[in-house]
C-alpha positions, 0 to 999 in steps of 0.5 A: 197917397200910399192908399191910392197907389195900393187901391190902383194896384187892386184895380190893375189886377182885378183888371188884369184878372177880368182879362185872363178870364175873358181870354179863356171864355173865349178860348173854350167858347171857340173851341166848344163852337168849333167841336160842336160844328165838326160833330155834327158833320161826324154825326152826318157822316156816320147817318151816311155810312150807315144808309150807304151800308144798309144799301149795299146789304139790301142790294146784295140781298135782292140780287141774290134772291131774284137772280141767283148771283152777287152784283160784285160791281154794286158791291165794289161802288158801294164799298168805295163810297163807304171808304170815302165816307170813313176818310171824311171821319178820319179827317174829322176826327183829326180836325177835332183833335187839332182843335182841342191841342190849339185850345190847350196850347193857347191857354197855356201861353195864356198861364205862361203869360200871366205868370208874374217873374220874381222881382225880388225876395223878402227879408223873411224869404218868400220870393216877391213877384212882379207888381207886388208891393207887400210881401204874401207871406208876411205882409211887409212893404217891399222896396222896390224900384219902380222900374221892376214893378212895371217890368 
C-alpha cells in the first residue's frame, strides 16, 4: 500500500513539474512573440526616420543649390515628422520594457506558487516540505497528518 502512495506522490510531483514547465514555456514564448512584433515595428520606424532625415537633407541641399536659400517651412515639416516617429519609437521601447517586466513578474509569481511550504521538522533537524512523506536529508518516513500534506 505504501508503494502505491509513493507512486501516486511521484506521479503528482512529475505532473506538477511538467505543468510548471509548460507555464514557463508559455510565458517565455508569449514574451518572445510580443517582443518580435514590437522589434519589427521599431525596425520599421527606424527606417522611416532614416528615410525622412535623408529626404530632409536632400531637400535642404536641392533648395540651397538651385534657389540659394533653405526652405525653412519644409525643414520644420520634416522635423515635426521625425519628432512623431521618435515618439512612436519611445512608445515601442516602453512596450518592450513592460513586456519583459510582466514576464518577470509572471515567472516570479509562478516560482512563489511552486515553492512548497514547510509543514514539519524532522528529528534530524531538516525541514519537511509540503507533500513530502520522507525527509530529504535522512530519508526517514515522516508522520504528518494527511491534512497538512495536501494543504
